[in-house]
Structure formats: structure tokens, C-alpha cells
N, C-alpha and C positions, 0 to 999 in steps of 0.2 A: 567339367563345365565347358560348354562350347564357347568359341570366340564371340558369337552373337550375344549370349547371356552376359559375358564379361563386359562387352561394350556397353550394354544397357546398364549394368551395375555401376560402371565407372561414370557414365553420364549422369545417372541419378545422384551419385555422391558429389559430383561437381556442381550440379544444380542445388542440392541441399547445402553444400558448403558455401556457395555464393550467397544464397538467401540468409544463411546463419551469420556470415561475416557482416553483411550490411544491416540486417535486422539488429544484430548485436551492437553495431556501431551506433545505430539510432537509439537503442536503449541506453548506452553509456553516455551518449551526448546529453540526454535529459537527466543525467546524474550530476552534471557540472553546473557551476555557478557562472552562467553566461548571460550577457545582455541579450534582449529579445532579437535585435537585428542580426547579431552573430548566430544565434540559435536558428533563426529562420533561414539564413544563408547556408549554414551547414546542413540543415535538413534538405534543402534543395539539392545540394551536391550529393548527399547520400541517396536520394531518390533517383537522381540521374545515373549514378553508378548501378543502383539496384536494377533499374529498368533498361539502362543503356546497353549493358553487356548482353543480356538476352536478346535485345532488339538487333544488335549487331550480328549475333550468331544466327538468328532467324533470317535476317536479310541475306546472309551468306548462303544459307541452305536454299533459299528461294531462287537466288541467282545461279548457284552452282550445286544442284542436287547431287549428293554423293552416291555413286554406284560402285561397289556395294557400300552400305552404310557402316561407319565405324566412328568411335568417339574422336579419332584424330581429325575428322572432318569438321568437328564442332569448335576446334581450338583455333583462335586467330593466329596468323602467321607470326613467326619471330620468337625469340627467346622469352620475351616478356609474356606473350600469350601462353606459351607452354608452362612457364613458371607459375603464372596465376592459376591456370587450369589444374595443375597438380597440387598446388596449395589448397584450392577449393576442394579437391577430392580428399585430401588429407584432413581438412577441417570438417568435411562431411562425416568422416569416420569418427572424429572426436565428438561431433554433435550427436551421432547415433549412440555412442558409448555413454555420454553424459545423460542423455534422455533415458536410455535403458536403465541406468543406475538409479535415477530418481524414481522411475516407475517401479522398479523392483524393491527399492528401499521403502517406499511408501511413507505415510505420516509417522512421526515419532510415537513411541509408546506412551509418552506423557500426554498425548492427545487421546483422551478416553472415549469421548462420544460427541456427536453433534445432532441436535434436534433442529429441524428446519420448518419454517412457516413462510408461505408465499402470499404476498398481498398484491392484487391487481389494482394499482393505484387509481386508474381512470374509472374502474368499476365502483370502487369504494367512494370516490369523490362525486361520481355522477357526471363527470366531465373530464376532458383531457387537460391536464395542467401544463400546457405548453404556451410559452409566452410570445412566440412568433411563428410565422408561416413555415419557415425552414424546419424548425423543431417539430411542428405538427406533422410535416411530411415525413421526416425521419422516423418519428414514432410509429407511423403506419407501415413502415417497411417490414415485410415478413421476417421474423426472427429477431427483430430489434427489441431488447429487453429493458430499455431505459425506464419504463413505467411498471416494471415488475420488481417490487422490493422484497428481498429475501432477508428474513429475520432469523438469525442463528443463535442457538444457545450451545456453547461449546464448553465442555468440562475438561479442565487441564489439571494434571498432577504437577504440583510445584515441589520439587525435591526438598527445598529448605523452608517450606511454609510452616510457621509455628502452629501448633495444634489450636491455639486460641483464635487463630484467624481462618481456620478451616471453614470453607463455604463463602469466603469473601467473593463478592460479585463486582465485575467491572463492565459497564456498558461502553463499548468502543464505537465511536463515530469517526469518520474521516472523509476528507475531500467533498465537502458540501458544494463548493463552487457556486456561490450566489452570483449569478450573472443576469438573471431575468429570462434565460432560455426556458427554464422550468419555473413556474409561478410559485408564489409563497405558499399556496395550498399544498403543493407537493411536499415541501419541507415541514409544514405544520403536521402533516400526516406522519412523516418520519419521526418527529418529536413525540407525537402521540404514541407511536409504537415503542419508542425508547422509554417513555414513562411507564408503559405497560410492562416492560421488562423488569422494572422495580430494582435497579441496581444500587449497590452501596456507594460505588464511585461511578462517575461518568468522565470519560476521556475523549477529547477531540484532537486528532493529530494533524491539523493544518489544512491549508487551502479552504478557507472559510468563505471569503468574499473577494471579488476582484474588480468590481465596478462601484463607483461612489453612489449611484442611485439605489443600490441594494444595501447600503450601510445600515439603514434603519431596520432591516430584517434581523440584524443581530439581536437587538433587544426584543423585537416582536416574535421571533422564532426561538432563538436560543434562550431567551429569558423565561421560557415556559418549561425548561428542563428541570426535572425533579431528581434529587439524590439524597442519600442520608449523610454521606461523609464529604460531599462536595463535588463540583464539576470543574475539571482542569483542562486547559487547552494550550496549544502552541500554534505557531504560524508555519505556513509552507511557502514555496516559491511564488505561487500565484497571489498570495496576500500582498506581496511587495508591489503589485500593480496599483494599489491604493496610494502608494508613495507618501504615506503619512502614518508611520508606525505608532507614534504616541496616540493619535486619534483612534487607531484600531484597538490599541490596548485599553483605552478608556471605554470604548464601546463594549468590549467583551466583559470588562469588569463591571460596567454598569448593568449588564445583563445577569450578573451574579456569578460569573465564572472566575476562576483563579488562573491568571496567565502565568505560565512558568517557563517561558522561553529563556534559556540561559540561566535558569534558577533552579532551586530545589526547595521543597517544603516538607515538613515533617509533622505528622499527626500521630496521636496516640489513641488506640482502641484497647480498652481494658489494660491500660498501662503497658501496651506493646506498641512499638513504633512502626509506622508505615512511611517510607520516604518516597516522594514522587519528584522526579526531575525532568527537565526539558532540554532537548538537543535539536536545534533547527539547522544544523550544518547540512550542506555547504553554503546555504543562501543567507542565513543569519548566524551570527556568532558573537562571542565564543559560546560554547555549551556550558552547562552548569559546572561550576567549579566544585568538584566533590572533595577536594582537599580541605574545604571549610567545614565539612561535617566531622564531628567528633563522636567516638564510641560512647554510648551512654554509660553512666556510672555503674549500672548493674551488669554491663558487659553483654547484654542480649542484643543479638544482631537484628536490625530491622528488616522487614520485607521491603525490597528495593524495586521500584517500578520506574521505567523510563518511557517518556513520550518523545518520539522522534518522527519527523515527517517522512523521512526516507529510511527504508530498511538497510541502507548502506552503512548506517552507524552501528551495526551489530557488533563489530569488533571493538568499537569504543565502549559499548555496553558491557561486553565480556571482560574487557580489561578493568572495568570499574565495578565488577561483581554484582551486576543487576540480576535479579531473579526473573523479571518479566519486562519485555520491551514491546511497545505498541507502535505501529507504523502504518503508513498508507502510501500515497504518491503514485503507486504503480497502476492503480485502477484495475488490477488483475489482468492487465494487458488489453482490456476492453473487448478484444476479439480472441476467443479461444477455440481452436480447431478440435473436432472430435479426436480422441485418443492422443493427439499431439499436444494439445494445450495451447498456452499463449505463445506468441512469436516475439512480442516486444514487452520489456519489463521496466523501462525507464530507470534502470539501476546499473551500477558498475558491475554487478553480478549477473547481468542479463536477466533471464527469467527464473533464476534459482530461487529467489525470494519474492516471486511475483504476487502471491496471495496464499493465505493459509497459516498453518502452525508449523513452526520449526524449533528444534532444540539444538542450540549450539552451546554446549556446557560452558558456564553454568546458567546460561540465559535462555529462557523460553521466548520466542519471537512470534507475535501475531501480526500479520500484514493484512489489512482490510482492503477489499476491492473498492471501497469508497461508495458514496451515495450518488454523486453526480459527476459532471465533467464539462469541459469546453466542447469536446467532440461528442455529440449526442448519438453515439452508436455503440451498442453493446450486444455482442453475439456470444451466446453461451457464457455470459459473464454478468450476471444480474448485479444491480446495486445492493450493497450489503450493510446491514446493521447487526451488531453482534453483542451478545452478553457472554462474558467469560466467567465461568464458575471455577474458582481456584480451590483445589483440594490438596490435602497433605499427601505426601508421596506414598504412604502406606496403603496398599490395595484395599484394606478393609473399609476405608473411608469412601470409596468410589460409589457404592450403591446407596449410601445414606441420603435422605432427603436434604435438599438445599434449604438453608435458613439464612435470612439476611443477618450479616454480622452485627450491625448496629442494633438490631432487634434482640439478638441473643446476648450481646455484650454491652451493657450500659456503660456510661462514662466516657463517651466520645469527647476528645479534646479538640478544640479549634486548632487548625494548622498553625505551626510556629511561624515566626517572621521569616520572610524570604531571605535566602542567601543569594545575593545578586552580584553577578560579574558585570563589569562595564562593557556593554555591547559595542562591537565595531559598527561603523556606519554601513548600512545594508546597500548592496548593489541592486538597483531595480531590475526585476526579472523581465 
């Protein structure tokens, strides 16, 4: 390898490491329970660092063009500059290794298949469902997919799923963000598609509404959801902007939903238990107190499903033996580069659990890209509505037709009374 190629390789690693450090810092910042003014201030500092260092290097190159070129000419003078440069290069190597490992590893074997359907929302509605001029302008940007709804049917092998629940279906919604930027027509169409999926359960994992003028949409939109076994929801960090959680709880329950933030409920289907719990950490807490649950007299283990706004609670779910965890919050990064994928994940794990299906034994994790957002820009990252078809771990069950559990198995029992922990006072986001 010639010195010129070595210089280029080191420079690329430094650039990649610099981007990874500050993009990762931004992701982890949005995994914290911070007040909005602190969040915005830290965002500014991160962007200054992200853009300031390259600007300083570029200015140096313009003022003192190096002849011949070498990576040493890119490094600011002093021990601090050299130390940061080599740290970036090392972090660039770590980033390449992690990215290569995720690409090579691929999806877990428990993720059997995915069927996709694309809905061009404006074409179906006959108009653009944008509530203001800024959103209409963004929607017209080439490549922006905020009005392209992707409906997925994903088949998952659940290792400990009892045979009597084989074929159970869960419609997963997340991150609706009722703000008015997208009109109510958009969300009505989303619910129409959700009802067409004909799920046994419907789960909504937070960030429902964040402005009071849109509170009425909860009953008008979410009140139209249909399911056999019930619709369950929790709240996310953006819901705290309503600043009246009892009002928000009453609205979702008036719309026919079961709010399970910091709680768990148990239902029986053909005399087998399904336990559904909620975890809204770090923004609302405490999570569901699973020590209050007792093993049934017959000793049969229930199917355990967790609703969490953030995928960061995956270790909490594993420690409490959940079979399936549903999450959102990350929006899939909103911008995904070809081959590389998302740069920002709004998670303490960076982009590791940005979207898709993951198996962290004993828990299967599904992270939705969400339906909407505050920043109305999505590149290679369509809004997502998903139906999960849960199958027993035995391979012979994979190819059999799916049938609604409640249709095959009569005798659905209404959810048992909630086990409720006393929630701590929320910190406004």
C-alpha cells in the first residue's frame, strides 16, 4: 500500500469516526429524560461540534494548501487535535466493524417473512393531507416519503408460543404525532388500513398527540380501531407536551383503548393466559410491577407481551422474561442512506435497534418506524403500519394459513383488573 492510499484511508476513517461520534451523541441524547430547553441547547452544541470541526479543517486547507497532501495536514495543531484525530480514526474502525457485523448477521431466523404493500396516501385521498404550507412544501421534495404508507405483514417464530395461540396476530402502530402538520384524513386512512389487517390485538406504543387542538382526534381517529381481543396503548415522551396525563388517559379510554402505562393486564383465550404490560421509561414511570403477577394454578406460562415506547427497555424485558416487545420512538432514523442505513437512532444503543425485528433471547423485539413525526422528512424510511403474525417455533407451522385466534378459539375472557403501580410525577418533555 502506497503512502497516498494510506493517507486517504486514515482521512476517511477520521471523517467516519467524527460523524459516528456526534451522530451517536445525538441519538443517545434523545434517549434521556431531559426538559425541552436542555434538549434543544445540547442539540445546538452537538451540531456545532459536528459541523465546526470540518469547517475548521476546511478553512485551514483553504488558507494553507498542503503540498504534498497528507492526513497530518488535516489535524489541528497541538496534542488535543492529534488525540481527537486518532480517536476519530479508531472510532471509525469500530464503526466499520459494527456495521459490517450487523450487515453480515442479517435478520434473526425467527423473522420468517415479510409481505409489503405501499399506499400513496395523496393519490388514494385525492388530495395532499398536509395541514400547513411548510408541510406541503416538504411533501413535494423529491424522495420525501411522508405520504407513502408501507403496510407490512411480518411472520415471527415465537420460541415459547403455546400451540393453542399459534397464529395470534398483533397490529402494531407507533408514533402518530397528532400535531396538525398532517391532517386528520391521513390518520383516518392509516386506521382504515389497520382495520383491514384484521388483527386479534392492536398495540400503540406511544407519541400519540402533542398539541391540545388535536386531542379530539383521539376519539375521532383511534375510536375507529377494530380488534377482537382489545386495543392497548402507552404514552411516549411527546405525549408529555399535553401536560395533563389524566386527561390524556381519559381520552384514550373513552376511545375504547386500554391504557397500560406502568400496568399489566391478563386475558385468557381458550383458558390460556396472555399477559400485556407497559413500560414508558425513562419519561414516565415506574414500569409495570411484574412481581404482582402470580403463576396460575395450572402452572402454564402465559404469553408475555411488553409495550415500550423506546427499544432501550429491551434489557428490562429480557430480565422479566417477555416473549415479545413492541417499541417505536426511533422513527427508523427518518433518513436512511443506501447500503449504510440510518445515521441517527434516538436510542442509547445508537442505530442498533433503529427499526425492524431483533431477537435478544428470550425476547423478540419489533421496532416500528412509526406513522408520522414532528420533522416531516423521510428518506428511504417510509411510515410503517405492521401486522405481526406469531407462530410456534416448530418449522412445520410456518407455511400454514393464518387464522384469527379469536375466530378459531372461542371463549375469550375480558382482561383482568389492572395491576397498577403508583406513577411518579412526569417531567414535561
